[in-house]
N, C-alpha and C positions, 0 to 999 in steps of 0.2 A: 953335803948335808947328812947331818945325824939323824938317825931314825929313832923317835920316840918309842921305848918300850913299854908293852902293856904289864900291868901288874896283876899276876893271877890273884883272884878275889876280890879285886878292888874296882874291875871294869865290868862294862855291861858285855853280855853275850855277842851281839849283833847278828846273829846268824838270820839270814833273811829267808822267807818261805819262797821256795822255787815257782811257786804259780801265783800267789797272791801279793808277794812282793813286800809284805810287812816283816818289820824287823822285831828280834825277840829283845825286850827291855829288861830281862831277868839279869843278874850278877852272873858273871862267866862261870860261876860255880854251882849252878842249878842242875847240872847233869847228874842223874839220869832223868830227873823229871823233865814233864814236857816243856818245849819253848811256848812263850807266851807273848802276844802284842798288846799294845796299848789299846787297840781296837778290840780285844776281847778274844781272839782267834788263838786256839791252843794246837800245837802240831808237835809230831817227834818227827825225826828224819834219820834217812840212811843213805850210803851211797846209791847213786843213781843206778838202776838196773839195765838202762839203755848203753850208757857211754862208761859205766863202770867207776864213775866219780871223776872222770877226765875232763867234763864238761864239753869236749868236743867229740864229733862223731864224723868220720871220712872228712875232715878239715872243716866241718862246719859247726857251728852252736848247736848243742844238742836240744832238740825239740821237746824233749820230757822234763829236763830239769832246767832249761833256759841258760845252759852255761854256768850253773852253781854248781855241778856236780853232786848235788844232794837233791832227793826229791822228798817230797811230803810223805809220811806214812800215816795210814789212818789210825786214829787211837780208837782203843777199846772202851766201851762204856763199862766202868768198873762195876756199875748195879747188875749188868747182864752178862757179865764175863763168867764162863764156865771152864775151868782149867781141863785139859785133856781132851 
């Protein structure tokens, strides 16, 4: 069975929020902008700090990222952000 290849710049991101389970609907070229769900949630993500992105810890699904390998990172409010 042949696998359909995604076309960069033509498909949706599809990244799923590790806790909420909502999916990013933006084009797959939206990086480094935050992910956005149809429900209005906005998030950034990075490798899970507990399982280092593997999704498993000691043979079990990581409880921090729910096996996704990524965890949500809190967004900084641009109106209150002060560098340094």
